[in-house]
C-alpha positions as CSV (number, residue, x, y, z in Angstrom):
1,M,-5.1,28.6,-16.6
2,K,-6.4,25.5,-15.1
3,S,-3.0,23.8,-15.6
4,L,-1.2,26.8,-14.0
5,K,-3.6,26.8,-11.1
6,R,-3.0,23.1,-10.5
7,H,0.8,23.6,-10.7
8,W,0.8,26.4,-8.1
9,R,-1.5,24.4,-5.8
10,G,0.7,21.3,-6.3
11,M,3.8,23.3,-5.4
12,F,2.2,24.5,-2.2
13,V,1.1,21.0,-1.3
14,V,4.5,19.4,-1.9
15,C,6.2,22.1,0.2
16,A,3.7,21.8,3.0
17,V,3.5,18.1,3.3
18,P,7.0,17.4,4.7
19,M,6.6,20.1,7.3
20,L,3.2,18.8,8.3
21,C,4.5,15.2,8.4
22,G,7.2,16.3,10.8
23,I,4.6,17.8,13.1
24,A,2.5,14.6,12.8
25,W,5.6,12.4,13.6
26,W,6.4,14.5,16.7
27,H,2.8,14.3,17.8
28,G,2.6,10.6,17.2
29,G,5.8,10.0,19.3
30,S,4.4,12.0,22.2
31,E,1.1,10.1,22.0
32,R,2.9,6.7,22.1
33,T,4.4,7.4,25.5
34,A,1.0,7.3,27.0
35,L,-0.5,4.4,25.1
36,A,-0.7,2.2,28.2
37,D,-2.8,4.7,30.1
38,E,-4.9,6.6,27.6
39,P,-7.2,5.1,25.0
40,Y,-7.4,6.5,21.5
41,D,-10.1,8.9,20.7
42,P,-12.6,7.0,18.4
43,L,-12.4,7.7,14.7
44,T,-15.2,8.4,12.3
45,R,-15.8,5.7,9.7
46,V,-14.5,8.2,7.1
47,Q,-11.3,8.7,9.0
48,R,-10.8,5.0,9.5
49,S,-11.3,4.3,5.8
50,G,-8.8,7.1,5.0
51,I,-6.2,5.6,7.2
52,I,-6.7,2.1,5.7
53,N,-6.3,3.7,2.3
54,V,-3.0,5.3,3.3
55,L,-1.8,1.9,4.5
56,E,-2.6,0.4,1.1
57,E,-0.9,3.3,-0.7
58,I,2.4,2.6,1.1
59,S,2.1,-1.2,0.7
60,L,1.3,-1.7,4.4
61,D,-2.1,-3.3,4.2
62,R,-3.1,-5.8,6.9
63,D,-1.4,-8.7,5.0
64,A,1.9,-6.7,4.6
65,L,1.9,-5.7,8.3
66,I,1.6,-9.4,9.2
67,A,4.4,-10.3,6.8
68,L,6.7,-7.9,8.7
69,N,6.4,-10.1,11.8
70,L,5.8,-7.1,14.1
71,S,5.8,-7.4,17.8
72,A,2.6,-6.2,19.6
73,E,4.4,-2.9,20.5
74,Q,5.6,-2.4,17.0
75,A,2.3,-3.1,15.4
76,E,0.6,-0.5,17.6
77,S,3.4,2.0,17.1
78,V,3.2,1.8,13.3
79,M,-0.5,2.1,13.3
80,D,-0.3,5.1,15.6
81,T,2.2,6.8,13.3
82,V,0.0,6.3,10.3
83,R,-3.1,7.5,12.3
84,S,-1.3,10.7,13.5
85,W,0.0,11.4,10.0
86,Y,-3.4,11.0,8.4
87,L,-5.3,13.1,10.9
88,T,-2.8,15.9,10.4
89,N,-2.6,15.6,6.6
90,A,-6.1,14.5,5.5
91,A,-7.0,17.8,3.9
92,T,-3.7,18.0,2.0
93,L,-4.1,14.4,0.9
94,A,-7.6,15.1,-0.4
95,T,-6.3,18.0,-2.4
96,L,-3.7,15.8,-4.0
97,Q,-6.2,13.2,-4.8
98,E,-8.5,15.8,-6.4
99,D,-5.7,17.1,-8.5
100,L,-4.8,13.6,-9.7
101,A,-8.3,12.7,-10.5
102,E,-8.7,15.9,-12.4
103,A,-5.5,15.3,-14.3
104,K,-6.6,11.8,-15.3
105,H,-9.9,13.2,-16.5
106,D,-8.2,15.8,-18.6
107,V,-6.1,13.1,-20.4
108,L,-9.3,11.1,-21.1
109,M,-11.0,14.2,-22.5
110,A,-8.1,15.1,-24.7
111,K,-8.0,11.6,-26.1
112,K,-11.7,11.7,-26.9
113,V,-11.2,15.0,-28.8
114,I,-8.5,13.4,-30.9
115,A,-10.5,10.3,-31.5
116,K,-13.5,12.4,-32.8
117,G,-11.2,14.1,-35.3
118,P,-10.4,15.8,-37.6
119,A,-6.6,15.7,-37.0
120,N,-5.4,18.9,-35.4
121,P,-1.9,19.6,-34.1
122,A,-3.4,21.7,-31.3
123,N,-5.3,18.7,-30.0
124,D,-2.1,16.6,-30.0
125,A,-0.3,19.4,-28.1
126,A,-3.2,19.6,-25.5
127,L,-2.9,15.8,-24.9
128,A,0.8,16.1,-24.3
129,V,0.2,18.9,-21.8
130,A,-2.5,16.8,-20.1
131,R,-0.1,13.9,-19.8
132,D,2.6,16.1,-18.3
133,D,0.1,17.4,-15.8
134,R,-1.0,13.8,-14.9
135,A,2.7,12.8,-14.4
136,D,3.2,15.8,-12.1
137,A,0.0,15.0,-10.1
138,K,1.1,11.4,-9.7
139,A,4.6,12.5,-8.5
140,A,3.1,15.0,-6.1
141,Y,0.7,12.4,-4.7
142,A,3.5,9.8,-4.3
143,S,5.9,12.2,-2.6
144,A,3.3,13.1,0.0
145,F,4.0,9.7,1.7
146,S,7.8,10.0,1.7
147,S,8.1,11.4,5.3
148,L,5.6,8.9,6.6
149,K,7.6,6.0,5.1
150,S,10.7,7.4,6.7
151,S,9.1,7.5,10.1
152,I,7.8,4.0,9.8
153,N,11.2,2.8,8.6
154,S,12.8,4.1,11.8
155,E,10.5,1.8,13.8
156,L,11.4,-1.3,12.0
157,T,14.4,-3.7,12.3
158,E,16.7,-4.1,9.4
159,S,15.1,-7.4,8.3
160,Q,11.7,-5.8,8.5
161,R,12.8,-2.9,6.4
162,T,14.1,-5.4,3.8
163,T,10.8,-7.3,3.8
164,W,8.8,-4.1,3.4
165,T,11.1,-2.9,0.5
166,A,10.5,-6.3,-1.2
167,I,6.7,-6.0,-0.7
168,Q,6.7,-2.5,-2.2
169,S,8.4,-3.7,-5.4
170,G,7.1,-7.2,-5.2
171,W,4.8,-9.2,-7.5
172,G,1.6,-11.0,-7.0
173,Q,-1.6,-10.3,-5.2
174,N,-1.1,-12.5,-2.1
175,M,1.4,-13.3,0.5
176,P,3.9,-14.8,0.7
177,L,4.7,-14.2,-3.0
178,R,4.5,-10.4,-2.5
179,M,7.5,-10.7,-0.1
180,L,9.8,-12.2,-2.8
181,S,12.0,-10.5,-5.4
182,L,11.2,-12.8,-8.4
183,S,12.9,-12.9,-11.8
184,D,10.7,-12.6,-14.9
185,E,11.2,-16.3,-15.5
186,Q,10.1,-17.2,-12.0
187,R,7.0,-15.0,-12.3
188,I,6.0,-16.7,-15.5
189,A,6.6,-20.2,-14.0
190,I,4.6,-19.3,-10.8
191,S,1.7,-17.8,-12.9
192,K,1.5,-21.1,-14.8
193,A,1.7,-23.1,-11.5
194,E,-1.0,-21.0,-9.9
195,R,-3.3,-21.4,-12.9
196,G,-2.8,-25.2,-12.7
197,Y,-3.6,-25.0,-8.9
198,R,-6.8,-23.1,-9.5
199,W,-7.9,-25.5,-12.2
200,R,-7.2,-28.5,-10.0
201,Q,-9.1,-26.9,-7.1
202,A,-12.1,-26.1,-9.3
203,A,-12.2,-29.7,-10.7
204,A,-11.6,-31.4,-7.3
205,E,-14.4,-33.7,-6.3
206,S,-13.0,-34.9,-3.0
207,D,-10.7,-33.8,-0.1
208,S,-8.1,-36.1,-1.6
209,D,-8.2,-34.2,-4.9
210,R,-7.9,-30.9,-3.1
211,A,-5.0,-32.1,-1.1
212,N,-3.3,-33.3,-4.3
213,A,-3.8,-29.8,-5.8
214,V,-2.1,-28.3,-2.8
215,S,0.8,-30.8,-3.0
216,A,1.3,-30.2,-6.7
217,R,1.4,-26.5,-6.0
218,E,4.0,-26.9,-3.2
219,T,6.1,-29.1,-5.5
220,A,6.0,-26.5,-8.2
221,W,7.0,-23.7,-5.8
222,T,9.9,-25.8,-4.5
223,Q,11.2,-26.3,-8.1
224,I,10.8,-22.6,-9.0
225,L,12.0,-20.8,-6.0
226,T,15.5,-20.5,-4.6
227,E,16.5,-21.9,-1.3
228,T,16.6,-18.4,0.2
229,Q,13.1,-17.6,-1.1
230,R,11.8,-20.9,0.3
231,S,13.2,-20.0,3.7
232,V,11.4,-16.7,3.6
233,I,8.1,-18.6,3.0
234,D,8.9,-21.1,5.7
235,A,9.6,-18.3,8.2
236,Y,6.4,-16.5,7.2
237,R,4.3,-19.6,7.9
238,S,6.0,-20.1,11.3
239,Y,5.2,-16.6,12.6
240,Y,1.9,-15.9,10.7
241,A,-0.5,-16.7,13.6
242,T,1.4,-14.6,16.2
243,S,2.0,-11.7,13.9
244,S,-1.6,-11.8,12.7
245,A,-2.9,-11.5,16.3
246,H,-0.6,-8.5,16.9
247,V,-1.8,-6.7,13.8
248,A,-5.5,-7.5,14.6
249,T,-5.1,-6.0,18.1
250,A,-3.4,-2.9,16.7
251,F,-6.2,-2.4,14.3
252,D,-8.8,-2.8,17.0
253,T,-7.0,-0.5,19.4
254,V,-5.7,2.3,17.2
255,L,-8.5,2.4,14.6
256,A,-11.5,2.0,16.9
257,V,-14.6,3.7,15.4
258,E,-17.0,5.8,17.3
259,E,-20.3,4.2,18.2
260,Q,-23.2,5.2,16.1
261,G,-26.0,6.8,18.0
């Protein structure tokens, strides 16, 4: 019964989200026409945290936004789109998150029952059902962001869309590596180079030692990466400061938090 209830609720949510996203996109577009004249209503801390979580879920955290090399207008427009979408869909998103958390918990409990024994085909079947429910919950949660992604894509240039796609399927925790489409061999080689870099930095006893660690890292990257990949990194470094300022201003403007009394 619990599984059936979750499926019905999931079907409702999946059907409702695209419609709600369309409303949010229309609202966001109308709001952007008055950005120069009207300040944004301040957010609660919970709302701001929720919006930042959405940005992370769609691989548009602060570092990713900077990597897209957005203009000041683009940065604010993208942030406004995400803000409008979240404020419209917060309750739906919370339901999807609750369903996913419950599904993950059910899988964990089913595994514990099997681990305790004795062997029972019914327990194996229950685990299979729980895993299917978890997969459905994951799919429903992921699909909730599809319309938002489409809206943001429409605001980006072709090169920015290419960069965002690379970031979404990229590798590594930090920029600019997240921007690159790396082969398995490159990933292994860069992991080794990064371990060597961290070891040299930890063992460094002087500024000269630290500079040598950086130099060795750069040399390794030059040998591992293709010319096109190196050009992406060079471009990123050239626009980082300007893009970072644009993103910081957009965060401060669009995600301003209400003052605590």
